[in-house]
C-alpha positions as CSV (number, residue, x, y, z in Angstrom):
1,M,0.0,0.0,0.0
2,D,1.1,3.6,-0.6
3,G,1.9,5.7,2.4
4,P,2.7,4.6,6.0
5,L,1.8,1.1,7.1
6,V,1.2,2.2,10.7
7,S,-0.4,5.2,12.2
8,L,0.6,6.4,15.6
9,I,-2.0,8.7,17.2
10,M,-1.1,11.0,20.2
11,P,-3.5,13.4,21.9
12,V,-1.7,16.0,23.8
13,Y,-2.7,18.8,26.3
14,N,-0.4,21.0,28.4
15,A,2.4,18.4,28.5
16,F,4.5,20.8,30.7
17,S,1.7,20.9,33.3
18,S,2.7,22.1,36.9
19,T,1.0,19.0,38.2
20,R,4.0,16.9,37.0
21,P,6.9,16.7,39.3
22,R,9.3,19.7,39.0
23,R,7.5,20.4,35.7
24,K,9.3,17.4,34.3
25,Q,9.2,17.3,30.5
26,F,8.0,13.8,29.5
27,L,6.9,14.7,26.0
28,P,10.4,14.8,24.3
29,F,11.4,11.5,25.7
30,A,8.1,9.9,24.4
31,L,8.7,11.5,21.0
32,N,12.3,10.3,20.8
33,A,11.4,6.8,21.7
34,L,8.9,6.7,18.9
35,L,11.0,8.4,16.3
36,R,14.0,6.1,17.0
37,Q,11.9,2.9,16.5
38,S,13.7,0.2,14.4
39,Y,10.6,0.1,12.3
40,R,10.4,3.3,10.2
41,N,7.3,3.1,7.9
42,F,4.9,5.0,10.1
43,E,3.2,8.3,10.6
44,L,2.8,10.1,13.9
45,I,-0.4,12.2,14.1
46,I,-0.4,14.6,17.1
47,L,-3.6,16.4,18.1
48,D,-3.1,19.3,20.4
49,N,-6.2,20.0,22.6
50,R,-5.5,23.8,22.4
51,S,-2.7,23.8,25.0
52,S,-1.8,26.9,26.9
53,D,1.8,26.1,27.5
54,D,4.8,25.2,25.2
55,T,3.4,21.8,24.1
56,A,2.3,23.1,20.6
57,K,5.7,24.8,20.1
58,M,7.6,21.6,20.9
59,C,5.4,19.5,18.6
60,R,5.8,21.9,15.7
61,E,9.6,21.8,16.2
62,Y,9.6,18.0,16.0
63,S,7.3,18.0,13.0
64,E,9.6,20.3,11.1
65,K,12.6,18.0,11.7
66,D,10.7,14.7,10.9
67,K,8.3,14.6,8.1
68,R,6.6,11.5,9.5
69,I,4.9,13.8,12.0
70,R,1.5,15.4,11.3
71,F,0.8,18.1,13.9
72,I,-2.8,19.4,14.3
73,V,-4.2,22.0,16.7
74,D,-7.8,20.9,17.5
75,S,-10.6,23.2,16.4
76,E,-12.3,22.7,19.8
77,K,-11.5,21.5,23.3
78,R,-12.4,17.9,23.9
79,Y,-11.5,15.2,26.4
80,P,-8.7,12.7,25.6
81,E,-10.8,9.8,24.4
82,A,-12.8,12.2,22.2
83,A,-9.5,13.3,20.7
84,I,-8.5,9.6,20.1
85,T,-11.8,9.1,18.3
86,K,-11.0,12.1,15.9
87,L,-7.4,10.8,15.6
88,G,-8.6,7.3,14.7
89,R,-10.5,8.7,11.8
90,L,-7.5,10.6,10.4
91,A,-5.3,7.5,10.5
92,E,-4.1,6.4,7.0
93,G,-2.1,3.3,8.0
94,K,-3.3,-0.4,7.8
95,Y,-2.4,-0.6,11.6
96,L,-2.9,1.9,14.4
97,L,-1.3,2.4,17.8
98,I,-2.4,4.8,20.6
99,V,0.6,6.6,22.1
100,N,0.6,8.8,25.3
101,D,2.9,11.8,25.7
102,D,4.4,10.4,28.9
103,D,4.9,6.7,28.1
104,L,7.8,4.9,26.6
105,W,8.4,2.0,24.2
106,E,11.3,-0.4,23.5
107,R,13.2,0.3,20.2
108,E,11.7,-2.9,18.5
109,Y,8.2,-2.3,19.7
110,L,6.7,-1.6,16.4
111,E,8.9,-4.0,14.5
112,K,7.8,-6.9,16.6
113,L,4.1,-6.1,16.6
114,V,4.0,-5.3,12.8
115,S,5.8,-8.5,12.1
116,Y,3.3,-10.5,14.2
117,M,0.3,-8.8,12.7
118,E,1.6,-9.4,9.1
119,N,2.2,-13.1,9.9
120,Y,-1.2,-13.7,11.5
121,P,-3.8,-11.8,9.3
122,D,-6.8,-13.1,11.3
123,V,-5.6,-11.2,14.4
124,D,-7.1,-7.6,14.8
125,L,-4.9,-6.6,17.8
126,A,-1.5,-7.6,19.1
127,Y,-0.2,-6.5,22.5
128,G,2.8,-7.3,24.7
129,R,3.7,-7.2,28.4
130,E,3.8,-3.9,30.3
131,A,6.5,-2.5,32.5
132,S,5.1,0.2,34.7
133,F,7.1,3.2,36.2
134,D,6.3,6.2,38.2
135,Q,6.9,9.9,37.7
136,Q,10.4,9.7,39.1
137,N,11.2,7.0,36.5
138,M,11.4,4.3,39.2
139,I,10.2,1.0,37.9
140,I,7.2,-0.4,39.8
141,G,7.2,-3.7,38.2
142,V,6.5,-5.8,35.1
143,T,3.1,-7.3,34.7
144,T,2.8,-10.9,33.8
145,P,-0.8,-11.7,33.1
146,A,-2.2,-14.9,34.4
147,R,-3.8,-17.4,31.9
148,N,-7.2,-16.2,32.6
149,E,-6.1,-12.6,31.9
150,I,-4.8,-13.3,28.3
151,Y,-6.8,-13.0,25.1
152,S,-6.2,-15.0,22.0
153,A,-7.5,-15.4,18.5
154,G,-8.6,-19.0,19.4
155,M,-11.2,-17.7,21.9
156,S,-14.8,-17.1,21.0
157,R,-16.5,-13.7,20.8
158,L,-18.5,-14.5,24.0
159,S,-15.5,-15.7,26.1
160,N,-13.3,-12.7,24.9
161,F,-16.0,-10.2,25.9
162,F,-16.9,-12.1,29.1
163,R,-13.2,-12.2,30.2
164,Y,-12.6,-8.6,29.4
165,V,-15.7,-7.1,30.8
166,H,-14.9,-8.8,34.2
167,K,-11.1,-8.2,34.1
168,R,-11.1,-4.7,32.7
169,N,-7.4,-5.1,32.1
170,V,-7.2,-2.2,29.6
171,I,-3.5,-1.7,30.2
172,P,-1.5,-2.8,28.1
173,I,-4.2,-4.1,25.7
174,A,-5.5,-0.8,24.6
175,F,-1.9,0.3,23.8
176,G,-1.3,-2.6,21.4
177,L,-1.2,-2.5,17.6
178,F,-4.7,-2.6,16.1
179,K,-5.9,-3.1,12.6
180,T,-7.2,0.4,11.8
181,E,-10.4,-1.0,10.3
182,A,-11.2,-2.9,13.5
183,F,-10.3,0.1,15.6
184,N,-12.5,2.4,13.7
185,K,-15.5,0.0,13.6
186,S,-15.3,0.0,17.5
187,L,-15.4,3.8,17.6
188,P,-16.6,6.1,19.0
189,Y,-15.1,6.3,22.6
190,E,-18.3,6.9,24.5
191,D,-18.5,8.9,27.8
192,F,-21.5,8.4,30.1
193,D,-20.9,10.8,33.0
194,S,-18.8,13.9,33.9
195,L,-16.1,11.6,35.6
196,K,-15.1,10.3,32.2
197,N,-13.6,7.1,33.7
198,N,-14.0,3.7,32.1
199,I,-14.5,5.1,28.6
200,D,-11.6,2.9,27.4
201,N,-13.3,-0.1,29.0
202,V,-16.4,0.6,27.1
203,F,-14.4,0.8,23.9
204,M,-12.6,-2.4,24.4
205,S,-15.8,-4.1,25.3
206,K,-17.2,-3.0,22.0
207,F,-14.1,-4.3,20.3
208,F,-14.6,-7.8,21.6
209,L,-18.5,-7.6,21.2
210,N,-17.7,-6.9,17.4
211,G,-16.0,-10.3,17.4
212,F,-12.5,-8.9,16.8
213,K,-9.5,-11.0,17.9
214,A,-6.6,-10.1,20.0
215,D,-3.3,-12.0,20.6
216,Y,-0.7,-11.7,23.4
217,I,3.0,-11.5,22.9
218,K,5.2,-12.4,25.9
219,D,7.9,-9.7,25.3
220,V,8.1,-6.6,27.5
221,L,7.7,-3.9,24.9
222,F,5.6,-1.1,26.5
223,F,6.3,1.2,29.5
224,Y,3.2,2.8,31.1
225,R,3.7,5.7,33.4
226,R,1.5,5.3,36.5
227,K,0.0,8.4,38.0
228,P,-1.4,8.6,41.6
229,R,-5.2,8.8,41.9
230,K,-7.1,9.6,45.1
231,H,-10.8,9.4,45.9
232,Y,-12.6,11.8,48.2
233,T,-10.8,14.8,46.9
234,G,-13.9,16.3,45.5
235,S,-14.3,18.6,42.5
236,Y,-12.3,16.2,40.3
237,A,-14.9,16.3,37.6
238,P,-17.7,18.7,36.7
239,N,-20.8,18.4,39.0
240,M,-18.8,16.3,41.4
241,P,-19.6,17.0,45.1
242,S,-17.1,19.1,47.0
243,A,-14.5,17.5,49.4
244,D,-16.6,18.6,52.5
245,K,-19.3,16.1,51.4
246,P,-17.2,12.7,51.3
247,V,-20.3,10.6,51.5
248,A,-21.7,12.3,48.4
249,V,-18.3,12.0,46.7
250,W,-18.4,8.2,47.2
251,L,-22.0,8.1,46.0
252,F,-20.8,10.0,42.9
253,Y,-18.2,7.2,42.3
254,A,-20.8,4.5,43.0
255,R,-23.2,6.0,40.5
256,H,-20.5,6.1,38.0
257,Q,-20.1,2.3,38.3
258,M,-23.8,1.9,37.9
259,L,-23.8,4.1,34.7
260,F,-20.9,2.1,33.4
261,Y,-23.0,-1.1,34.0
262,K,-25.9,0.6,32.1
263,K,-23.7,1.6,29.2
264,I,-22.3,-1.9,28.9
265,K,-25.7,-3.4,29.0
266,E,-26.8,-1.1,26.1
267,R,-23.8,-2.2,24.0
268,I,-24.6,-5.9,24.7
269,L,-28.0,-5.4,23.3
270,D,-26.4,-3.9,20.2
271,F,-24.6,-7.2,19.7
272,P,-26.9,-9.7,21.6
273,F,-26.3,-13.2,22.5
274,T,-29.1,-15.6,23.6
275,D,-31.6,-14.3,26.2
276,E,-30.1,-16.7,28.7
277,I,-26.6,-15.5,28.1
278,N,-27.7,-11.9,28.1
279,R,-29.5,-12.2,31.6
280,F,-26.3,-13.7,33.1
281,L,-24.0,-11.1,31.6
282,F,-26.2,-8.4,33.0
283,S,-26.2,-10.0,36.5
284,S,-22.5,-10.8,36.6
285,I,-21.5,-7.3,35.2
286,L,-23.7,-5.6,37.8
287,K,-22.1,-7.8,40.6
288,N,-18.7,-6.8,39.3
289,N,-19.6,-3.1,39.3
290,I,-21.1,-3.2,42.8
291,E,-17.7,-4.8,43.9
292,S,-16.0,-1.8,42.3
293,S,-18.2,0.6,44.1
294,L,-17.5,-1.1,47.4
295,G,-13.8,-1.0,46.7
296,S,-13.7,2.8,46.6
297,L,-15.6,3.0,50.0
298,E,-13.2,3.8,52.9
299,P,-15.4,4.5,56.0
300,D,-12.4,5.8,58.0
301,E,-11.9,8.6,55.4
302,L,-15.5,9.9,55.6
303,N,-14.7,11.9,58.8
304,L,-17.8,10.6,60.6
305,K,-18.2,12.0,64.1
306,D,-20.8,9.4,65.2
307,K,-18.7,6.4,66.0
308,N,-21.8,4.1,66.1
309,A,-22.7,5.2,62.5
310,L,-19.1,4.5,61.5
311,K,-19.3,1.0,63.0
312,K,-22.6,0.3,61.2
313,L,-21.3,1.5,57.9
314,S,-18.2,-0.6,58.2
315,W,-20.3,-3.6,59.2
316,L,-22.5,-3.0,56.1
317,K,-19.5,-2.9,53.9
318,R,-18.1,-6.1,55.4
319,S,-21.3,-7.9,55.1
320,L,-21.7,-6.9,51.4
321,A,-18.1,-7.9,50.8
322,A,-18.6,-11.3,52.3
323,D,-21.7,-11.8,50.1
324,L,-19.8,-10.7,47.0
325,G,-17.0,-13.1,47.9
326,S,-19.3,-16.0,48.3
327,Y,-20.0,-16.2,44.5
328,R,-18.5,-18.9,42.5
329,D,-15.2,-17.8,40.8
330,I,-16.3,-16.1,37.5
331,D,-13.3,-17.8,35.7
332,S,-14.8,-21.3,36.4
333,I,-18.2,-20.5,34.8
334,M,-17.1,-20.2,31.2
335,D,-14.2,-21.6,29.2
336,S,-12.3,-20.0,26.4
337,R,-14.6,-21.5,23.8
338,G,-17.6,-19.8,25.5
339,E,-19.1,-23.1,26.8
340,Y,-20.8,-23.1,30.1
341,D,-23.2,-25.0,32.4
342,P,-26.7,-23.4,32.3
343,G,-27.2,-24.5,35.9
344,D,-24.3,-22.1,36.9
345,F,-26.2,-19.2,35.3
346,G,-29.5,-20.2,37.2
347,R,-27.6,-20.4,40.6
348,W,-26.1,-17.0,40.0
349,L,-29.4,-15.4,39.2
350,L,-30.9,-16.8,42.3
351,K,-28.3,-15.2,44.5
352,M,-28.3,-11.8,42.8
353,P,-31.4,-10.2,44.3
354,E,-30.0,-10.7,47.8
355,T,-26.8,-8.9,46.8
356,I,-28.7,-6.0,45.2
357,E,-30.8,-5.6,48.4
358,R,-27.6,-5.5,50.5
359,F,-26.1,-2.9,48.2
360,G,-29.3,-0.9,48.4
361,K,-29.2,-0.9,52.2
362,L,-25.6,0.3,52.1
363,I,-26.6,3.1,49.7
364,N,-29.6,4.1,51.9
365,F,-27.6,4.2,55.1
366,A,-24.7,6.1,53.5
367,C,-27.1,8.7,52.3
368,S,-28.7,9.1,55.8
369,L,-25.2,10.0,57.1
370,E,-25.0,13.1,55.0
371,M,-28.5,14.4,54.2
372,N,-28.0,17.0,51.5
373,D,-29.5,17.3,48.0
374,E,-26.5,15.8,46.3
375,S,-26.5,12.6,48.4
376,R,-30.2,12.2,48.0
377,L,-30.2,12.7,44.2
378,L,-27.2,10.3,43.7
379,S,-28.8,7.7,45.9
380,K,-32.0,7.9,44.0
381,Q,-30.2,7.6,40.6
382,I,-28.3,4.5,41.8
383,K,-31.4,2.8,43.1
384,E,-33.3,3.6,39.8
385,I,-30.6,1.8,37.8
386,I,-30.5,-1.3,40.0
387,K,-34.2,-1.7,40.8
388,D,-35.1,-3.6,37.6
389,E,-32.3,-6.1,38.2
390,S,-33.5,-7.2,41.7
391,S,-36.6,-8.9,40.1
392,G,-34.7,-10.3,37.1
393,A,-35.4,-13.7,35.6
394,M,-34.9,-16.6,38.1
395,S,-34.2,-20.2,37.5
396,D,-36.5,-22.8,39.1
397,E,-33.7,-25.3,39.2
398,Q,-32.3,-26.1,42.5
399,P,-28.5,-26.0,42.7
400,A,-26.8,-29.3,42.2
401,E,-23.7,-27.8,44.0
402,P,-23.7,-24.7,46.1
403,L,-23.0,-21.4,44.3
404,I,-22.0,-20.0,47.7
405,Q,-18.7,-21.5,48.7
406,E,-18.6,-21.9,52.5
407,K,-15.2,-21.3,54.1
408,A,-13.9,-23.6,56.8
409,E,-13.8,-21.9,60.1
410,N,-10.5,-23.4,61.1
411,K,-8.7,-22.0,58.0
412,I,-6.4,-18.9,58.4
413,N,-8.1,-15.8,57.0
414,F,-5.2,-14.3,55.2
415,A,-7.3,-11.3,54.0
416,C,-7.9,-10.3,57.6
417,I,-4.2,-10.7,58.4
418,I,-3.2,-8.5,55.5
419,G,-5.9,-5.9,56.3
420,F,-4.6,-5.9,60.0
421,I,-1.1,-5.1,58.8
422,K,-2.1,-2.4,56.5
423,K,-4.6,-0.7,58.8
424,D,-2.9,-1.2,62.2
425,V,0.7,-2.1,62.0
426,I,1.7,0.3,59.2
427,K,-0.3,3.2,60.9
428,K,1.7,2.8,64.1
429,I,5.0,2.6,62.4
430,P,5.3,5.9,60.5
431,F,6.5,5.8,56.9
432,L,7.0,1.9,57.0
433,F,4.9,1.4,54.0
434,D,6.6,4.2,52.0
435,V,10.0,2.8,52.9
436,L,9.0,-0.7,51.8
437,L,7.5,0.6,48.5
438,F,10.6,2.6,47.9
439,L,12.9,-0.4,48.4
440,K,10.7,-2.4,46.1
441,K,10.9,0.2,43.4
442,I,14.7,0.2,43.7
443,Y,14.8,-3.6,43.4
444,N,12.6,-3.5,40.2
445,T,14.5,-0.7,38.7
446,I,17.8,-2.7,39.1
447,R,16.2,-5.9,38.0
448,Y,14.7,-4.5,34.8
449,F,17.3,-1.9,33.9
450,S,18.6,-3.9,31.0
451,I,15.1,-3.8,29.6
452,I,14.5,-0.1,30.0
453,K,18.0,1.4,29.2
454,Y,16.9,2.2,25.7
455,A,13.9,4.2,26.7
456,F,15.5,6.0,29.6
457,K,18.7,7.0,27.9
458,Y,17.1,10.1,26.5
459,E,17.2,11.7,29.9
460,K,21.0,11.9,29.9
């Protein structure tokens, strides 16, 4: 084909932001890592979201030096995923890769992925392992996915989607090499609230619902920069409650999870399976999103003055967590070919109304702790989304084996021990956790230095 075989698409905005440590300039290292790839037949399309710093100036300088770069200043402000949607439609290559302005890539990244895609034309996306590092360029670790976290061209449409929507392991999958045609057929990136999280998970869910195939390569090729994220800060997104209303902030996050569930449900109905499978998917995804909502709830951070209220909220959280933990492991319900036991679906559906009821009680009690208009509205919106699910289709079949897995009382509860260490021991020994984390980063940096020396040498 004429023109570049690969399109690299990079949305940028204020790459020299003061939120980065010591106004560190990550952008030139990202650009250098891409332009010095061993594979040369690519275009790099940079879309600037009307930056107010020197981002546009630097991008123009690079584009003048290397004709493979197309630099565009956007006609309007848009969030990053919307910029990726626009960039995807500008891509001219057979293959497409999303690149961030603060990540890094090994020198043979493109060469290996392009070679793989050319050798396996039935594959729509190839991706490798991820090495993550922080804003000080300390290696956090290299991710080795478990067998039940890997996608392959041999898996069915149902099993690929089922695995993804429950694992949500968007990194490094979304930063692999796509066929441009498959990528664009999965567009647009769709937001569903002002928080604008999980947009990438909706996109990848649509990719698998479309029946597109992904394959995993064991090489460590991609370096993802991890940034700290904190809940309960307030005003992180438009219409988000302020920090002095921590319960409302948590309800805001919980509503986000329910809206995410609703969006995925809509997309499933665009590419439906059988009614039986659809009902189970709705139920299991809702359970997963309730779990995510619960994970963002930290009663000790809500600044509750009423100790009895704090105890009850903590008890409701533990009770719901135990209920969620009693479900059969999702990975044992469906295999890579999409085969399953219908009885497993029925047992799951029988259990789900009780879980929804527990979640509703937690939402109601949390709302009662902070009686303001925002909490009441968020609580109402959450309950409206889940109310239809509590009376979903039930199976009359009695379980042949229990869905709820009873735990022997004489076994050691390692989760409780780990929780005790985190919440009690570490709190009483100041900075212990930070010291241990720092030592771990040093160890990983030394261990993987031979892997990352190419990417990091630009900082000399």
